[in-house]
C-alpha positions as CSV (number, residue, x, y, z in Angstrom):
1,M,-20.3,-5.8,0.4
2,G,-17.1,-5.2,1.5
3,C,-15.7,-5.5,5.2
4,R,-15.4,-3.1,8.2
5,I,-11.8,-3.2,10.5
6,T,-12.9,-5.2,13.8
7,E,-10.6,-6.0,16.9
8,E,-10.7,-9.3,15.7
9,L,-8.9,-8.5,12.3
10,V,-6.5,-6.5,14.1
11,R,-5.1,-8.7,16.2
12,R,-5.0,-11.2,13.7
13,R,-2.8,-9.2,11.7
14,A,-0.7,-8.5,14.7
15,E,0.1,-12.0,15.5
16,H,4.4,-10.4,14.9
17,N,3.4,-8.2,18.5
18,E,2.3,-11.2,20.2
19,G,-1.3,-9.9,19.5
20,D,-1.0,-6.6,22.0
21,I,-2.3,-4.0,19.2
22,S,-2.1,-1.3,21.9
23,T,1.6,-0.9,21.5
24,L,1.4,-1.8,17.6
25,E,4.0,0.3,15.5
26,E,3.3,-1.7,11.7
27,L,0.0,-3.3,10.7
28,S,-1.1,-4.4,7.1
29,L,-5.0,-4.3,6.2
30,H,-4.1,-4.7,2.8
31,Q,-7.0,-6.4,0.2
32,Q,-9.4,-7.0,2.8
33,D,-12.0,-5.0,0.9
34,L,-12.1,-2.3,3.4
35,E,-14.6,0.4,3.5
36,R,-13.5,2.5,5.8
37,I,-10.6,4.0,8.0
38,E,-12.0,3.3,11.4
39,H,-11.0,2.9,15.0
40,L,-7.1,2.4,14.2
41,D,-6.7,5.6,15.6
42,R,-8.0,4.6,18.5
43,W,-6.6,0.4,19.6
44,C,-3.1,1.7,17.8
45,P,-2.1,4.9,19.1
46,N,1.3,4.3,18.1
47,L,0.9,3.3,14.7
48,K,4.3,4.0,13.0
49,I,3.3,2.2,9.2
50,L,0.2,1.5,7.8
51,Y,-0.8,-0.3,5.0
52,L,-3.7,-0.3,3.5
53,Q,-4.3,-1.0,0.1
54,N,-5.8,-3.1,-2.4
55,N,-9.3,-2.0,-0.4
56,L,-12.5,0.1,-1.2
57,I,-11.6,3.3,1.2
58,P,-13.5,6.2,-0.4
59,K,-12.4,8.7,2.3
60,I,-8.7,9.6,4.5
61,E,-10.1,9.4,7.8
62,N,-9.8,8.8,11.6
63,V,-6.0,9.1,11.6
64,S,-5.2,12.6,12.4
65,R,-4.5,11.0,16.0
66,L,-1.7,8.9,14.9
67,K,0.9,11.6,15.7
68,D,3.5,9.2,14.8
69,L,2.4,7.8,11.8
70,R,5.7,7.6,9.0
71,Y,4.5,5.7,6.4
72,L,0.3,5.4,4.8
73,N,-0.1,3.5,1.7
74,L,-3.7,4.1,0.6
75,A,-2.2,2.7,-2.9
76,L,-5.3,1.0,-4.9
77,N,-8.6,2.6,-3.3
78,N,-11.6,5.0,-4.4
79,I,-10.1,8.1,-2.9
80,T,-10.8,11.2,-4.6
81,K,-9.3,13.8,-2.2
82,I,-6.8,13.9,0.0
83,E,-7.9,15.5,3.5
84,N,-7.7,15.1,6.8
85,L,-3.6,14.0,7.8
86,G,-3.0,17.2,9.3
87,G,-2.7,15.7,12.8
88,C,0.5,13.2,11.3
89,E,3.0,15.1,12.8
90,F,5.7,13.3,11.2
91,L,4.1,11.6,8.1
92,E,6.8,10.7,5.7
93,K,5.5,8.9,3.2
94,L,2.3,8.4,1.4
95,D,1.5,6.4,-1.4
96,L,-1.9,6.8,-3.2
97,T,-1.0,5.2,-6.4
98,V,-4.0,4.5,-8.4
99,N,-6.9,6.1,-6.8
100,F,-9.3,8.2,-8.4
101,V,-7.5,11.6,-6.9
102,D,-9.5,14.3,-9.3
103,D,-9.0,17.4,-6.5
104,L,-5.3,18.4,-7.0
105,L,-6.2,21.3,-5.2
106,S,-6.4,19.1,-2.0
107,V,-2.7,18.7,-2.0
108,E,-2.5,22.2,-0.3
109,S,-3.7,20.3,3.0
110,L,-0.2,18.4,3.1
111,R,1.5,22.0,3.5
112,D,1.5,21.4,7.6
113,N,2.7,17.7,7.2
114,R,6.8,19.6,7.5
115,T,7.9,16.2,7.5
116,L,6.5,14.8,4.5
117,Q,9.2,13.6,2.0
118,E,7.8,11.2,-0.6
119,L,4.4,11.4,-2.1
120,F,2.6,8.8,-4.7
121,L,0.1,10.0,-7.3
122,T,1.1,8.3,-10.3
123,G,-2.6,6.3,-11.7
124,N,-4.5,9.3,-10.4
125,P,-6.7,11.9,-12.7
126,C,-4.8,14.5,-11.8
127,T,-1.9,13.3,-12.4
128,D,-3.5,14.7,-16.1
129,Y,-3.7,18.1,-15.4
130,E,-0.9,20.3,-17.5
131,G,1.1,21.2,-14.6
132,Y,0.4,18.7,-12.4
133,R,4.1,17.6,-11.0
134,N,5.2,21.7,-11.7
135,Y,2.3,22.5,-9.1
136,V,2.5,20.3,-6.5
137,V,6.2,20.5,-6.3
138,A,5.2,24.2,-5.7
139,T,2.9,24.0,-3.4
140,L,4.8,21.0,-1.0
141,P,8.5,22.8,-0.3
142,Q,9.2,20.0,1.7
143,L,8.9,17.4,-0.5
144,L,11.6,15.8,-1.9
145,W,10.7,12.8,-4.6
146,L,7.0,12.3,-6.3
147,D,5.6,9.9,-8.0
148,G,9.2,8.1,-7.5
149,K,11.5,11.0,-9.1
150,E,13.4,13.1,-7.3
151,V,12.7,16.7,-6.6
152,T,15.5,19.0,-7.7
153,R,16.5,22.5,-6.3
154,S,16.0,23.9,-10.2
155,E,12.7,22.6,-10.5
156,R,11.4,23.5,-8.0
157,I,12.6,27.5,-8.0
158,I,10.9,27.5,-11.7
159,A,7.7,25.6,-10.5
160,M,7.6,28.5,-7.4
161,Q,7.5,31.2,-9.7
162,Q,4.6,29.9,-11.7
163,L,2.7,29.2,-9.0
164,S,-0.3,31.6,-9.0
165,D,-0.4,30.6,-12.7
166,L,-0.7,26.9,-11.9
167,R,-3.4,27.3,-9.6
168,Q,-5.4,29.1,-11.9
169,R,-5.0,26.6,-15.0
170,I,-5.3,23.5,-12.3
171,A,-8.8,25.0,-10.7
172,E,-9.8,25.4,-14.6
173,Q,-8.9,21.7,-15.4
174,Q,-10.1,20.3,-11.9
175,K,-13.7,21.7,-12.6
176,A,-13.9,20.4,-16.5
177,Y,-12.8,17.2,-15.2
178,V,-15.4,17.1,-12.9
179,D,-18.2,17.8,-14.9
180,K,-16.9,15.7,-17.8
181,R,-17.1,12.7,-14.9
182,Q,-20.6,13.9,-13.8
183,N,-21.9,13.8,-17.1
184,T,-20.2,10.1,-18.0
185,E,-21.7,9.0,-14.5
186,Q,-24.9,10.6,-15.6
187,K,-25.1,8.9,-19.0
188,F,-23.8,5.1,-17.5
189,K,-26.3,5.3,-15.0
190,G,-29.0,5.8,-17.8
191,H,-28.0,3.3,-20.1
192,T,-27.6,0.9,-16.5
193,E,-31.6,1.8,-16.5
194,L,-31.9,0.9,-20.0
195,S,-30.3,-2.2,-19.5
196,S,-33.4,-4.2,-18.3
197,D,-35.6,-3.2,-21.4
198,S,-32.8,-3.9,-23.7
199,C,-35.0,-6.8,-25.6
200,D,-37.2,-3.8,-26.1
201,P,-37.1,-3.1,-29.4
202,C,-37.5,0.9,-29.3
203,V,-34.1,0.6,-27.3
204,D,-30.8,1.3,-29.2
205,N,-29.2,-1.6,-27.8
206,S,-25.7,-0.3,-29.5
207,Q,-25.6,2.1,-26.4
208,L,-25.0,-0.7,-23.9
209,D,-22.1,-1.8,-25.8
210,E,-19.9,1.1,-24.8
211,P,-17.8,0.7,-22.5
212,T,-18.0,1.0,-19.0
213,P,-16.0,3.7,-17.2
214,Y,-13.6,3.7,-14.3
215,T,-15.2,4.9,-11.4
216,P,-15.1,4.1,-8.0
217,E,-18.4,2.7,-7.8
218,S,-17.3,0.2,-10.7
219,R,-14.7,-0.5,-9.0
220,I,-16.9,-1.2,-6.3
221,K,-19.2,-3.6,-8.7
222,M,-16.2,-5.4,-9.9
223,H,-15.3,-6.4,-6.1
224,Q,-18.2,-7.2,-5.8
225,H,-18.2,-9.8,-8.8
226,I,-15.1,-11.1,-7.7
227,A,-16.6,-12.5,-4.3
228,E,-19.0,-14.2,-6.5
229,Q,-17.3,-15.9,-8.7
230,R,-15.2,-17.2,-5.9
231,K,-17.6,-18.2,-3.7
232,D,-19.3,-19.8,-6.3
233,K,-16.2,-21.4,-7.9
234,G,-14.6,-22.7,-4.7
235,S,-11.7,-23.0,-3.5
236,K,-9.8,-25.9,-5.9
237,P,-6.2,-26.9,-6.0
238,S,-3.8,-24.6,-8.4
239,S,-2.4,-26.7,-11.3
240,D,0.3,-23.6,-11.2
241,V,3.3,-25.7,-9.3
242,K,5.8,-23.0,-8.4
243,K,10.0,-24.2,-9.2
244,V,11.2,-24.2,-5.2
245,P,15.3,-23.8,-5.9
246,R,17.1,-27.0,-4.2
247,A,17.9,-26.8,-0.6
248,L,19.5,-30.1,-0.1
249,E,22.3,-32.2,-1.6
250,K,21.5,-35.4,-3.0
251,D,23.3,-37.0,0.0
252,G,20.7,-34.6,2.5
253,R,22.7,-31.8,3.4
254,M,21.3,-28.8,3.5
255,L,22.7,-25.9,0.6
256,N,23.4,-22.3,1.5
257,I,21.0,-20.4,-1.1
258,N,20.4,-16.4,-1.6
259,E,17.3,-16.7,-4.2
260,G,16.7,-12.7,-3.5
261,K,20.3,-12.1,-3.4
262,Y,19.8,-10.1,0.1
263,E,22.6,-8.3,2.1
264,F,23.1,-10.1,5.3
265,H,25.6,-11.0,8.1
266,L,26.1,-13.8,10.4
267,T,28.4,-13.8,12.9
268,E,28.8,-15.6,16.4
269,E,29.2,-14.1,19.3
270,D,31.4,-16.0,21.9
271,D,30.8,-13.9,25.1
272,S,27.0,-14.7,24.6
273,N,27.3,-18.0,22.9
274,Q,25.0,-17.2,20.1
275,Y,25.2,-16.7,16.3
276,V,23.7,-13.1,14.9
277,L,21.9,-13.1,11.6
278,E,21.3,-9.5,10.0
279,V,19.5,-9.5,7.0
280,G,18.8,-5.7,4.7
281,C,14.9,-5.9,4.4
282,P,13.1,-2.3,2.8
283,R,12.1,-0.4,5.2
284,F,8.7,-0.1,4.8
285,M,8.3,-3.8,3.0
286,D,5.5,-5.6,5.0
287,S,6.5,-8.1,7.8
288,S,3.5,-10.8,6.6
289,F,6.4,-11.0,3.6
290,I,8.7,-12.1,5.5
291,H,8.5,-15.4,7.4
292,C,12.1,-17.2,9.4
293,D,12.3,-20.8,10.4
294,V,15.5,-21.5,12.7
295,Q,16.5,-25.2,12.6
296,P,19.3,-27.0,14.4
297,T,21.5,-26.7,11.8
298,Y,20.1,-24.3,9.4
299,V,18.2,-21.0,9.4
300,R,15.4,-20.6,6.8
301,V,14.1,-16.7,5.8
302,V,11.2,-16.4,3.0
303,I,11.1,-12.5,1.7
304,K,8.6,-12.7,-0.6
305,D,8.8,-16.6,-1.7
306,K,12.7,-15.8,-2.2
307,I,14.9,-17.8,-0.2
308,L,17.7,-17.3,2.0
309,Q,19.4,-19.9,3.9
310,L,22.0,-20.6,6.0
311,V,23.9,-23.8,6.9
312,L,25.4,-23.0,10.6
313,Q,28.4,-24.6,11.5
314,E,27.4,-25.4,15.6
315,E,23.9,-26.8,16.3
316,V,21.7,-24.1,17.6
317,S,18.1,-24.2,20.2
318,P,15.4,-22.7,17.4
319,D,12.9,-22.7,21.1
320,N,15.5,-20.2,21.8
321,S,15.8,-17.8,18.8
322,L,14.3,-14.2,18.4
323,A,13.5,-12.8,15.1
324,K,12.5,-9.0,14.9
325,R,12.7,-6.1,13.0
326,S,14.6,-2.8,13.3
327,Q,12.6,0.1,12.6
328,T,14.5,2.8,11.4
329,T,16.7,0.7,9.1
330,G,13.6,-2.2,8.7
331,K,17.1,-4.7,9.3
332,L,15.6,-8.6,10.1
333,L,17.9,-9.6,13.1
């Protein structure tokens, strides 16, 4: 069975905001086996960035009251239709990579999202429809990027000239795909029922060797199977040891390291008698991937397992140190 969004879970994921969820602006609930979006519009009304990727969510819902939402990541879920985002007045980026969106006409629901600049639909069935890109580009004139590729002015002009014909062709392909999917699901359901009688000599077992269709239902079963395997296997220490860069000289002195080649600025402010370190982090990177460690003689920042370590010329007080991210640029201060 999947999981539900609970207040305890949200507070646990809001540690960077001292557990206060009412003022939370960024929340990551990825890889939680969640089956539904719920409660967040009431508990976290100020959200600007919401990560819900790699769950089991079948429907976009209960987010329309998140007026300040800028970025919604729903990649790797079970969504088949784009809907219920009209109230997200400032939405800039929507990621639906690798879902099951077959209702391409549902992108028309995003017309009222005037600030939407980036849309990702890579890995969805609808991207195989002939005329897919041109239809989306013409339907959403505010869009600047589609599937990571910039929308050019000439591309948009040509697409808009073809919109009427494109829409008709998309509707026909969409209907054909849905019919085919339903027939496949019915066929697979019949095979599943036959499998219980697979020892019966009257049953053609060769039919049971056909590959299972990749559907929201099969994905749920796959997750359930993986969860059962983890439960049976239990927690075992991994034999794989990740190579860690050398952080010390042989005499014990700390080394400067920039494993991820991140842009940074370290300055000493004489007026306030403090060091200020500014690290360039991607704006939409989840803060759970960033860890800071301040010691008297050095500071270490780990970003997605890449180490940035800087030796300080003078000792500092770790207890008086503060780390925060810019809401506009994503930079770490």
